[in-house]
C-alpha positions as CSV (number, residue, x, y, z in Angstrom):
1,X,-132.4,151.8,9.8
2,X,-135.9,153.1,10.6
3,X,-136.6,156.8,10.4
4,X,-137.4,157.1,14.2
5,X,-134.0,155.5,15.0
6,X,-132.3,157.8,12.5
7,X,-134.1,160.8,14.2
8,X,-132.8,159.6,17.6
9,X,-129.2,159.7,16.2
10,X,-129.9,163.2,14.9
11,X,-131.0,164.4,18.3
12,X,-127.9,162.8,19.9
13,X,-125.7,164.4,17.3
14,X,-127.3,167.8,17.9
15,X,-126.9,167.5,21.6
16,X,-123.2,166.6,21.1
17,X,-122.8,169.5,18.7
18,X,-124.2,172.0,21.3
19,X,-122.0,170.6,24.0
20,X,-118.9,170.6,21.9
21,X,-119.6,174.2,20.7
22,X,-120.0,175.3,24.3
23,X,-116.7,173.6,25.4
24,X,-114.8,174.8,22.4
25,X,-116.0,178.4,22.6
26,X,-116.1,178.9,26.4
27,X,-113.2,180.9,27.8
28,X,-113.0,178.5,30.7
29,X,-114.6,175.1,30.0
30,X,-115.2,172.7,32.9
31,X,-112.1,170.6,33.7
32,X,-114.2,167.5,34.4
33,X,-114.8,167.0,30.6
34,X,-111.1,167.5,29.7
35,X,-108.8,164.5,28.9
36,X,-105.8,166.5,29.8
37,X,-104.5,166.6,26.2
38,X,-106.2,169.1,23.8
39,X,-105.7,166.9,20.7
40,X,-107.4,163.9,22.4
41,X,-110.3,166.2,23.3
42,X,-110.6,167.1,19.6
43,X,-110.2,163.6,18.4
44,X,-112.9,162.2,20.7
45,X,-115.3,165.0,20.1
46,X,-115.2,164.6,16.3
47,X,-115.2,160.8,16.5
48,X,-118.4,161.0,18.4
49,X,-119.9,163.5,16.0
50,X,-119.0,161.4,13.0
51,X,-120.4,158.2,14.6
52,X,-123.7,159.9,15.4
53,X,-123.8,161.6,11.9
54,X,-123.2,158.2,10.2
55,X,-126.3,156.7,11.8
56,X,-128.4,159.8,11.2
57,X,-127.8,160.0,7.5
58,X,-129.3,157.6,4.9
59,X,-127.1,157.5,1.8
60,X,-123.4,156.6,1.4
61,X,-122.8,159.9,-0.3
62,X,-124.2,161.8,2.7
63,X,-122.2,159.6,5.1
64,X,-118.9,159.6,3.3
65,X,-118.8,162.9,1.6
66,X,-121.2,165.4,3.1
67,X,-120.7,164.5,6.7
68,X,-116.8,164.7,6.8
69,X,-116.8,167.9,4.8
70,X,-119.4,169.4,7.0
71,X,-117.6,168.4,10.2
72,X,-114.3,169.7,8.8
73,X,-115.9,173.0,8.1
74,X,-117.4,173.1,11.6
75,X,-113.9,172.4,13.0
76,X,-112.4,175.1,10.9
77,X,-115.1,177.6,12.0
78,X,-114.4,176.7,15.7
79,X,-110.7,177.5,15.2
80,X,-111.4,180.8,13.5
81,X,-113.9,181.9,16.2
82,X,-111.5,180.8,19.0
83,X,-109.0,183.5,17.8
84,X,-111.5,186.0,19.2
85,X,-112.3,184.2,22.5
86,X,-110.3,185.4,25.5
87,X,-108.2,182.5,26.9
88,X,-108.5,180.4,23.7
89,X,-106.2,180.2,20.6
90,X,-106.5,179.2,17.0
91,X,-104.4,176.1,16.4
92,X,-104.6,174.5,13.0
93,X,-103.1,171.3,14.5
94,X,-106.5,170.9,16.2
95,X,-108.1,170.6,12.8
96,X,-105.7,167.7,12.1
97,X,-107.0,166.0,15.3
98,X,-110.5,166.7,14.2
99,X,-109.8,165.0,10.9
100,X,-108.4,161.9,12.6
101,X,-111.4,161.8,14.9
102,X,-113.8,162.0,11.9
103,X,-112.0,159.2,10.2
104,X,-112.1,157.1,13.4
105,X,-115.8,157.8,14.0
106,X,-116.7,156.8,10.4
107,X,-114.5,153.7,10.6
108,X,-116.1,152.5,13.9
109,X,-119.7,153.3,12.6
110,X,-118.9,151.5,9.3
111,X,-117.6,148.4,11.2
112,X,-120.7,148.4,13.4
113,X,-123.0,148.8,10.4
114,X,-121.3,145.9,8.7
115,X,-121.5,143.7,11.8
116,X,-125.2,144.5,12.3
117,X,-126.0,143.7,8.7
118,X,-124.2,140.3,9.0
119,X,-125.9,139.4,12.3
120,X,-129.5,140.1,11.0
């Protein structure tokens, strides 16, 4: 992938990171962006972050080691901070949903990458 395309994925990932941080740390996030099930919110958010992250990074080590560890640390930090946010709670089960989302995002990105390589 070209560097300009990779840069575009980085910007998309950064925008998602900002949106997810706002939603996760706001005492009353907008209901219009809520699936109705907290764990699904976490899974979808982290799947999207992992998908964008996959395309923004260059090496397999960055994609398959650094990205998941960084996203897990981010998810853990969110849970710790939520303990101090009125109306929010720290639930470690959310980190489990984050982990599943990360795995799903990487799986989908990997399948797309493989398909694109075969078709070119």
